[in-house]
C-alpha positions as a Markdown table, in Angstrom:
| # | Residue | x | y | z |
|---|---|---|---|---|
| 1 | Met | 0.0 | 0.0 | 0.0 |
| 2 | Phe | 1.1 | 3.6 | -0.5 |
| 3 | Asp | -0.3 | 7.1 | -0.4 |
| 4 | Arg | -1.3 | 8.9 | -3.6 |
| 5 | Leu | 0.6 | 11.9 | -4.6 |
| 6 | Pro | -0.5 | 13.7 | -7.8 |
| 7 | Asp | 1.6 | 13.6 | -10.9 |
| 8 | Pro | 2.4 | 17.2 | -11.9 |
| 9 | Gln | 2.2 | 16.2 | -15.6 |
| 10 | Ala | -1.3 | 14.8 | -15.1 |
| 11 | Gly | -2.8 | 18.3 | -15.2 |
| 12 | Pro | -4.4 | 20.6 | -12.6 |
| 13 | His | -6.8 | 19.7 | -9.8 |
| 14 | Gln | -5.2 | 16.4 | -8.9 |
| 15 | Leu | -6.3 | 15.2 | -5.4 |
| 16 | Ser | -3.9 | 13.8 | -2.9 |
| 17 | Phe | -5.1 | 11.1 | -0.5 |
| 18 | Arg | -3.7 | 8.7 | 2.0 |
| 19 | Lys | -4.3 | 5.0 | 2.6 |
| 20 | Asp | -7.7 | 4.4 | 4.3 |
| 21 | Asp | -9.0 | 7.8 | 3.3 |
| 22 | Ile | -12.7 | 7.9 | 2.2 |
| 23 | Leu | -13.6 | 9.5 | -1.1 |
| 24 | Phe | -17.0 | 10.4 | -2.5 |
| 25 | Ile | -17.0 | 9.8 | -6.3 |
| 26 | Asp | -19.5 | 12.0 | -8.1 |
| 27 | Asn | -18.4 | 11.6 | -11.7 |
| 28 | Thr | -16.7 | 8.5 | -13.1 |
| 29 | Met | -15.7 | 10.1 | -16.4 |
| 30 | Tyr | -14.6 | 13.7 | -15.6 |
| 31 | Asn | -15.0 | 16.0 | -18.6 |
| 32 | Gly | -15.9 | 12.9 | -20.6 |
| 33 | Val | -12.4 | 11.5 | -20.5 |
| 34 | Pro | -12.0 | 7.9 | -19.4 |
| 35 | Gly | -9.5 | 7.3 | -16.6 |
| 36 | His | -10.4 | 10.4 | -14.5 |
| 37 | Trp | -12.8 | 10.4 | -11.6 |
| 38 | Ser | -14.2 | 13.5 | -9.8 |
| 39 | Ala | -13.8 | 12.9 | -6.1 |
| 40 | Trp | -14.3 | 14.6 | -2.7 |
| 41 | Leu | -12.4 | 13.7 | 0.4 |
| 42 | Val | -14.9 | 13.2 | 3.2 |
| 43 | Asp | -14.4 | 13.0 | 7.0 |
| 44 | Leu | -15.6 | 10.1 | 9.2 |
| 45 | Asp | -19.1 | 11.7 | 9.4 |
| 46 | Gly | -19.4 | 11.8 | 5.6 |
| 47 | Gln | -18.9 | 15.6 | 5.3 |
| 48 | Arg | -17.3 | 16.7 | 2.0 |
| 49 | Gly | -13.9 | 18.5 | 2.2 |
| 50 | Glu | -11.4 | 19.0 | -0.6 |
| 51 | Trp | -12.3 | 18.3 | -4.2 |
| 52 | Gly | -10.1 | 17.0 | -7.0 |
| 53 | Ile | -9.4 | 14.5 | -9.7 |
| 54 | Val | -8.3 | 10.9 | -9.0 |
| 55 | Pro | -7.3 | 8.1 | -11.3 |
| 56 | Ser | -10.0 | 5.5 | -12.0 |
| 57 | Lys | -10.0 | 2.0 | -10.7 |
| 58 | Tyr | -8.9 | 0.7 | -14.1 |
| 59 | Lys | -6.0 | 3.3 | -14.3 |
| 60 | Val | -4.9 | 2.4 | -10.8 |
| 61 | Asp | -4.8 | -1.3 | -11.6 |
| 62 | Glu | -2.9 | -0.7 | -14.8 |
| 63 | Glu | -0.4 | 1.5 | -12.9 |
| 64 | Leu | 0.1 | -1.0 | -10.1 |
| 65 | Leu | 0.5 | -3.9 | -12.5 |
| 66 | Lys | 3.2 | -2.0 | -14.4 |
| 67 | Arg | 5.0 | -1.2 | -11.2 |
| 68 | Asn | 4.9 | -4.8 | -10.1 |
| 69 | Ile | 6.3 | -5.9 | -13.5 |
| 70 | Asp | 9.1 | -3.4 | -13.1 |
| 71 | Ser | 9.8 | -4.4 | -9.5 |
| 72 | Asp | 9.7 | -7.6 | -7.4 |
| 73 | Ser | 8.3 | -5.6 | -4.4 |
| 74 | Asp | 4.7 | -6.1 | -3.3 |
| 75 | Leu | 2.5 | -3.0 | -3.8 |
| 76 | Gly | -1.1 | -2.1 | -2.9 |
| 77 | Met | -3.3 | 0.9 | -3.2 |
| 78 | Gly | -6.7 | 2.2 | -2.7 |
| 79 | Ser | -9.2 | 4.8 | -1.7 |
| 80 | Ala | -12.8 | 5.1 | -1.0 |
| 81 | Gly | -15.6 | 6.6 | -2.9 |
| 82 | Ser | -19.3 | 6.8 | -3.1 |
| 83 | Gly | -17.9 | 5.3 | -0.6 |
| 84 | Val | -14.5 | 3.8 | -1.6 |
| 85 | Ser | -11.6 | 2.7 | 0.7 |
| 86 | Val | -7.9 | 1.8 | 0.5 |
| 87 | Ala | -7.1 | -1.9 | -0.1 |
| 88 | Gly | -4.1 | -4.0 | -0.9 |
| 89 | Ser | -2.9 | -7.2 | -2.6 |
| 90 | Thr | -0.6 | -10.2 | -1.9 |
| 91 | Arg | 2.0 | -11.4 | -4.3 |
| 92 | Lys | -0.2 | -14.4 | -5.2 |
| 93 | Thr | -3.0 | -12.0 | -6.2 |
| 94 | Trp | -0.6 | -9.9 | -8.2 |
| 95 | Thr | 0.5 | -13.0 | -10.2 |
| 96 | Ala | -3.0 | -14.2 | -10.8 |
| 97 | Thr | -4.2 | -10.7 | -11.8 |
| 98 | Arg | -1.3 | -10.1 | -14.1 |
| 99 | Arg | -2.1 | -13.3 | -16.0 |
| 100 | Ser | -5.8 | -12.4 | -16.3 |
| 101 | Phe | -5.0 | -8.8 | -17.1 |
| 102 | Phe | -3.0 | -9.6 | -20.3 |
| 103 | Lys | -5.4 | -12.4 | -21.5 |
| 104 | Arg | -6.4 | -12.0 | -25.2 |
| 105 | Arg | -9.6 | -13.1 | -26.9 |
| 106 | Lys | -9.9 | -13.8 | -30.6 |
| 107 | Gly | -12.1 | -11.4 | -32.5 |
| 108 | Gly | -12.2 | -7.8 | -33.9 |
| 109 | Arg | -10.7 | -5.0 | -31.9 |
| 110 | Ser | -13.1 | -2.2 | -31.0 |
| 111 | Ser | -12.0 | 1.4 | -31.1 |
| 112 | Ser | -9.6 | 2.4 | -28.3 |
| 113 | Arg | -12.1 | 5.1 | -27.0 |
| 114 | Glu | -15.0 | 2.6 | -26.9 |
| 115 | Ser | -12.8 | 0.0 | -25.3 |
| 116 | Ser | -11.6 | 2.4 | -22.6 |
| 117 | Ala | -15.0 | 3.7 | -21.8 |
| 118 | Ala | -16.3 | 0.1 | -21.5 |
| 119 | Lys | -13.5 | -0.8 | -19.2 |
| 120 | Glu | -14.1 | 2.3 | -17.0 |
| 121 | Leu | -17.8 | 1.5 | -16.8 |
| 122 | Ala | -17.0 | -2.1 | -15.8 |
| 123 | Ser | -14.6 | -1.0 | -13.2 |
| 124 | Phe | -17.2 | 1.1 | -11.4 |
| 125 | Ser | -20.1 | -1.4 | -11.8 |
| 126 | Asp | -21.1 | -4.4 | -9.8 |
| 127 | Met | -19.5 | -6.8 | -12.2 |
| 128 | Ala | -16.9 | -7.9 | -9.7 |
| 129 | Ser | -16.3 | -11.3 | -11.4 |
| 130 | Leu | -16.0 | -9.9 | -15.0 |
| 131 | Asn | -13.3 | -8.0 | -16.8 |
| 132 | Tyr | -12.6 | -6.5 | -20.2 |
| 133 | Ser | -9.8 | -8.0 | -22.2 |
| 134 | Asp | -7.8 | -5.6 | -24.4 |
| 135 | Ser | -10.0 | -6.6 | -27.3 |
| 136 | Gly | -13.0 | -5.3 | -25.4 |
| 137 | Ala | -14.5 | -8.7 | -24.8 |
| 138 | Leu | -15.8 | -9.7 | -21.4 |
| 139 | His | -14.3 | -12.8 | -19.7 |
| 140 | Glu | -14.1 | -14.3 | -16.3 |
| 141 | Val | -10.9 | -13.5 | -14.3 |
| 142 | Glu | -9.0 | -14.7 | -11.4 |
| 143 | Pro | -9.1 | -12.6 | -8.1 |
| 144 | Gln | -8.4 | -9.0 | -8.9 |
| 145 | Ile | -6.4 | -6.3 | -7.1 |
| 146 | Ser | -8.5 | -4.5 | -4.5 |
| 147 | Ser | -7.3 | -1.1 | -5.4 |
| 148 | Tyr | -10.6 | 0.6 | -4.6 |
| 149 | Val | -13.3 | -0.9 | -2.3 |
| 150 | Arg | -16.8 | 0.4 | -2.4 |
| 151 | Val | -17.9 | 1.2 | 1.2 |
| 152 | Glu | -20.9 | 2.6 | 3.0 |
| 153 | Arg | -21.3 | 4.5 | 6.3 |
| 154 | Leu | -22.8 | 2.3 | 9.0 |
| 155 | Asp | -24.6 | 3.6 | 12.1 |
| 156 | Tyr | -23.6 | 0.7 | 14.4 |
| 157 | Met | -25.0 | 1.2 | 17.9 |
| 158 | Val | -24.0 | -2.2 | 19.3 |
| 159 | Thr | -21.1 | -2.6 | 21.7 |
| 160 | Arg | -18.3 | -4.0 | 19.5 |
| 161 | Pro | -16.3 | -7.2 | 20.3 |
| 162 | Val | -12.6 | -6.9 | 20.8 |
| 163 | Leu | -9.7 | -9.0 | 19.5 |
| 164 | Ile | -6.3 | -8.2 | 20.9 |
| 165 | Ile | -3.2 | -9.8 | 19.2 |
| 166 | Gly | 0.5 | -9.5 | 19.6 |
| 167 | Pro | 3.0 | -10.1 | 22.5 |
| 168 | Leu | 1.4 | -10.7 | 25.9 |
| 169 | Ser | -2.1 | -10.3 | 24.6 |
| 170 | Asp | -3.3 | -13.0 | 26.9 |
| 171 | Val | -1.9 | -11.2 | 29.9 |
| 172 | Val | -3.5 | -8.0 | 28.8 |
| 173 | Val | -6.9 | -9.7 | 28.3 |
| 174 | Glu | -6.7 | -11.2 | 31.8 |
| 175 | Lys | -5.9 | -7.7 | 33.3 |
| 176 | Leu | -8.7 | -6.0 | 31.4 |
| 177 | Thr | -11.4 | -8.5 | 32.3 |
| 178 | Gly | -10.1 | -8.6 | 35.9 |
| 179 | Asp | -9.9 | -4.8 | 36.4 |
| 180 | Tyr | -13.1 | -3.9 | 34.4 |
| 181 | Pro | -15.5 | -6.9 | 34.6 |
| 182 | His | -18.5 | -4.6 | 34.0 |
| 183 | Lys | -16.9 | -3.5 | 30.7 |
| 184 | Phe | -15.2 | -6.6 | 29.3 |
| 185 | Ala | -16.1 | -10.3 | 29.2 |
| 186 | Lys | -14.3 | -13.2 | 27.5 |
| 187 | Cys | -16.2 | -15.2 | 25.0 |
| 188 | Glu | -16.0 | -18.8 | 26.4 |
| 189 | Pro | -15.9 | -21.6 | 23.8 |
| 190 | Glu | -18.6 | -24.3 | 23.8 |
| 191 | Pro | -17.2 | -27.8 | 23.9 |
| 192 | Met | -18.6 | -30.1 | 21.2 |
| 193 | Thr | -18.0 | -33.7 | 20.3 |
| 194 | Cys | -18.6 | -34.1 | 16.6 |
| 195 | Asn | -16.7 | -34.4 | 13.3 |
| 196 | Gln | -15.1 | -31.6 | 11.5 |
| 197 | Glu | -17.6 | -31.8 | 8.6 |
| 198 | Thr | -20.4 | -30.9 | 11.1 |
| 199 | Leu | -18.5 | -27.9 | 12.4 |
| 200 | Glu | -17.8 | -26.7 | 8.9 |
| 201 | Lys | -21.5 | -26.9 | 8.1 |
| 202 | Gly | -22.1 | -24.8 | 11.3 |
| 203 | Ile | -19.8 | -22.2 | 9.9 |
| 204 | Met | -21.5 | -22.2 | 6.5 |
| 205 | Ser | -24.9 | -21.8 | 8.3 |
| 206 | Asn | -23.6 | -18.8 | 10.3 |
| 207 | Ile | -24.0 | -20.6 | 13.6 |
| 208 | Leu | -20.3 | -21.0 | 14.4 |
| 209 | Val | -17.5 | -18.4 | 13.9 |
| 210 | Asp | -14.5 | -20.4 | 14.7 |
| 211 | Phe | -13.4 | -23.7 | 16.3 |
| 212 | Arg | -10.2 | -25.4 | 17.4 |
| 213 | Lys | -9.5 | -29.0 | 18.5 |
| 214 | Arg | -8.7 | -29.6 | 22.2 |
| 215 | Gly | -8.1 | -33.2 | 23.0 |
| 216 | Asn | -11.0 | -35.4 | 21.7 |
| 217 | Lys | -13.3 | -32.4 | 21.6 |
| 218 | Phe | -13.7 | -29.1 | 19.7 |
| 219 | Glu | -13.9 | -25.7 | 21.3 |
| 220 | Cys | -16.4 | -23.7 | 19.3 |
| 221 | Tyr | -17.2 | -20.0 | 19.3 |
| 222 | Thr | -20.8 | -19.3 | 18.3 |
| 223 | Val | -22.4 | -16.2 | 16.8 |
| 224 | Ser | -25.0 | -16.3 | 19.5 |
| 225 | Ala | -22.5 | -16.3 | 22.4 |
| 226 | Ile | -20.7 | -13.2 | 21.0 |
| 227 | Lys | -24.0 | -11.4 | 20.4 |
| 228 | Glu | -25.2 | -12.2 | 23.9 |
| 229 | Ile | -22.2 | -10.5 | 25.5 |
| 230 | Cys | -22.5 | -7.5 | 23.2 |
| 231 | Asp | -26.2 | -7.2 | 23.9 |
| 232 | Arg | -25.3 | -6.8 | 27.6 |
| 233 | Asn | -23.3 | -3.6 | 26.6 |
| 234 | Gln | -20.0 | -5.4 | 27.3 |
| 235 | His | -17.1 | -5.7 | 24.9 |
| 236 | Cys | -16.8 | -9.4 | 24.1 |
| 237 | Ile | -13.1 | -10.4 | 24.2 |
| 238 | Leu | -12.5 | -12.8 | 21.4 |
| 239 | Asn | -9.9 | -15.6 | 21.0 |
| 240 | Ile | -10.3 | -16.5 | 17.4 |
| 241 | His | -8.2 | -16.9 | 14.3 |
| 242 | Met | -7.8 | -13.8 | 12.2 |
| 243 | Glu | -9.4 | -15.6 | 9.2 |
| 244 | Ala | -12.6 | -15.8 | 11.2 |
| 245 | Leu | -13.0 | -12.0 | 11.1 |
| 246 | Asp | -14.6 | -12.2 | 7.7 |
| 247 | Arg | -17.2 | -14.5 | 9.1 |
| 248 | Leu | -18.0 | -12.0 | 11.8 |
| 249 | Gln | -18.6 | -9.3 | 9.2 |
| 250 | Gln | -20.9 | -11.6 | 7.3 |
| 251 | Asn | -23.0 | -11.8 | 10.4 |
| 252 | His | -22.9 | -8.0 | 10.8 |
| 253 | Ile | -20.5 | -8.1 | 13.7 |
| 254 | Tyr | -17.7 | -5.6 | 13.5 |
| 255 | Pro | -14.9 | -6.2 | 16.0 |
| 256 | Ile | -12.2 | -3.9 | 17.2 |
| 257 | Val | -8.8 | -5.5 | 16.4 |
| 258 | Leu | -5.8 | -4.1 | 18.3 |
| 259 | Leu | -2.2 | -5.2 | 17.6 |
| 260 | Ile | 0.3 | -4.8 | 20.5 |
| 261 | Lys | 3.7 | -3.9 | 19.1 |
| 262 | Phe | 7.0 | -3.3 | 20.9 |
| 263 | Lys | 9.9 | -1.4 | 19.4 |
| 264 | Ser | 12.4 | -4.2 | 20.1 |
| 265 | Val | 13.1 | -7.6 | 21.6 |
| 266 | Lys | 14.8 | -5.9 | 24.5 |
| 267 | Gln | 11.7 | -3.9 | 25.3 |
| 268 | Ile | 9.6 | -7.1 | 25.5 |
| 269 | Lys | 12.1 | -8.5 | 27.9 |
| 270 | Glu | 11.8 | -5.5 | 30.2 |
| 271 | Ile | 8.1 | -6.0 | 30.8 |
| 272 | Lys | 7.3 | -5.5 | 34.5 |
| 273 | Asp | 4.4 | -7.4 | 35.9 |
| 274 | Pro | 4.0 | -9.0 | 39.4 |
| 275 | Arg | 2.5 | -12.1 | 37.8 |
| 276 | Tyr | 5.9 | -13.0 | 36.3 |
| 277 | Ser | 8.2 | -14.9 | 38.6 |
| 278 | Glu | 10.9 | -14.9 | 35.9 |
| 279 | Lys | 11.8 | -12.6 | 33.2 |
| 280 | Ile | 10.9 | -13.4 | 29.6 |
| 281 | Ser | 13.7 | -15.3 | 27.9 |
| 282 | Gln | 15.6 | -13.9 | 25.0 |
| 283 | Lys | 14.3 | -16.6 | 22.7 |
| 284 | Asp | 10.6 | -16.1 | 23.7 |
| 285 | Ala | 11.0 | -12.3 | 23.3 |
| 286 | Lys | 12.5 | -12.8 | 19.9 |
| 287 | Asn | 9.7 | -15.1 | 18.8 |
| 288 | Met | 7.1 | -12.6 | 20.1 |
| 289 | Phe | 8.7 | -9.7 | 18.2 |
| 290 | Glu | 9.0 | -11.6 | 14.9 |
| 291 | Ser | 5.4 | -12.9 | 15.2 |
| 292 | Thr | 4.2 | -9.3 | 15.6 |
| 293 | Glu | 6.0 | -8.3 | 12.5 |
| 294 | Ser | 4.2 | -11.0 | 10.6 |
| 295 | Leu | 0.8 | -10.2 | 12.0 |
| 296 | Ala | 1.3 | -6.5 | 11.1 |
| 297 | Leu | 2.2 | -7.4 | 7.5 |
| 298 | Asp | -0.3 | -10.3 | 6.9 |
| 299 | Tyr | -3.4 | -8.8 | 8.5 |
| 300 | Lys | -2.9 | -5.0 | 8.2 |
| 301 | Asn | -6.3 | -4.6 | 6.5 |
| 302 | Tyr | -8.0 | -6.1 | 9.6 |
| 303 | Ile | -6.2 | -4.1 | 12.3 |
| 304 | Ser | -8.1 | -1.1 | 13.8 |
| 305 | Gln | -5.2 | 0.4 | 15.7 |
| 306 | Thr | -1.6 | -0.5 | 16.7 |
| 307 | Ile | -0.7 | -0.1 | 20.3 |
| 308 | His | 2.9 | 1.0 | 20.6 |
| 309 | Ala | 3.5 | -0.6 | 24.0 |
| 310 | Gly | 6.1 | 0.0 | 26.7 |
| 311 | Ala | 7.5 | -1.9 | 29.6 |
| 312 | Asn | 4.7 | -0.9 | 32.0 |
| 313 | Leu | 1.8 | -3.3 | 31.7 |
| 314 | Arg | -0.6 | -1.1 | 33.7 |
| 315 | Leu | 0.0 | 1.8 | 31.4 |
| 316 | Met | -0.4 | -0.4 | 28.4 |
| 317 | Cys | -3.8 | -1.7 | 29.5 |
| 318 | Ala | -4.9 | 1.9 | 30.2 |
| 319 | Gln | -3.9 | 2.8 | 26.7 |
| 320 | Ile | -5.8 | -0.1 | 25.3 |
| 321 | Glu | -8.9 | 0.7 | 27.2 |
| 322 | Thr | -8.8 | 4.3 | 25.9 |
| 323 | Thr | -8.3 | 3.1 | 22.4 |
| 324 | Ile | -11.3 | 0.7 | 22.6 |
| 325 | Asp | -13.5 | 3.6 | 23.7 |
| 326 | Gln | -12.3 | 5.7 | 20.8 |
| 327 | Glu | -12.9 | 2.9 | 18.3 |
| 328 | Gln | -16.4 | 2.2 | 19.7 |
| 329 | Asn | -17.3 | 5.9 | 19.1 |
| 330 | Arg | -15.8 | 6.0 | 15.6 |
| 331 | Thr | -18.0 | 6.0 | 12.6 |
| 332 | Leu | -17.8 | 2.7 | 10.7 |
| 333 | Trp | -17.3 | 2.5 | 7.0 |
| 334 | Val | -17.8 | -1.1 | 5.8 |
| 335 | Pro | -17.6 | -2.8 | 2.4 |
| 336 | Ser | -20.9 | -2.6 | 0.6 |
| 337 | Gly | -20.5 | -6.0 | -1.0 |
| 338 | Thr | -18.7 | -4.9 | -4.1 |
| 339 | Ile | -14.9 | -5.1 | -4.5 |
| 340 | Trp | -13.9 | -3.8 | -7.9 |
């Protein structure tokens, strides 16, 4: 992912925006020219601010693909419009998209202007599973780059669940639920004795969110258990895999995801807490630090806030509590079901 800085050679009125900014798109062919969108930066409440021109979805994809061909580095980009939001892509997606992007179909070539206009229209429509080849023909493609994601503002009045990840997250959870039992409650898994096929059916039926095997039983986290805690105006503390977050959103549950991050291995070793009888070993601290780096990279689109932690656990928990309050009161912009 990267921030968008206007190209001086692209003409006047170019709009700058940053990753995760929200844009309102009011014209998908500015001045009748394909490749240019008229956009407004909007704040979290949806109020319009600065106006300018941004590249269309098709132009952004084309630019990112060219950059990826020229470099082995992973890139991503996005913004948000009528609503649209910033998104990214993995190397696997890049490879698949590059293959589909340069597919050719036999047949006559339409005029460049007609083809460009058709591609622009397709990029802003709901045809997420279709794409135009360079010949102008429609064909199915492999997963595309999520350069722009259509989003909508959500007035979400329910107390949001919380997932805390990173070094010592389990210790932080214990402290939060112990010090603020009226505010935080852990979602306890339900033990089940069944086969994995039954559990997967439960997930497909939106009954289960996640499960893990424990001995000869499965520990299962249900949608109803999470909603029951949230309905009591408590933050439901989750202990689920990151991949399960998509399933929560499918059930209209929008968790706050916080990543605890330390500056160094040494800082993790300096954690002071009376519950520790021994200091954290160099090896464990190193593993925690490296794991955090992987989480930050692999799941950055899911993370609400990063907690830059220090050695004082009490201050860290106070910081996390404050951040949860801020996220709870923040306006939610959620995908509207269309990813171009």
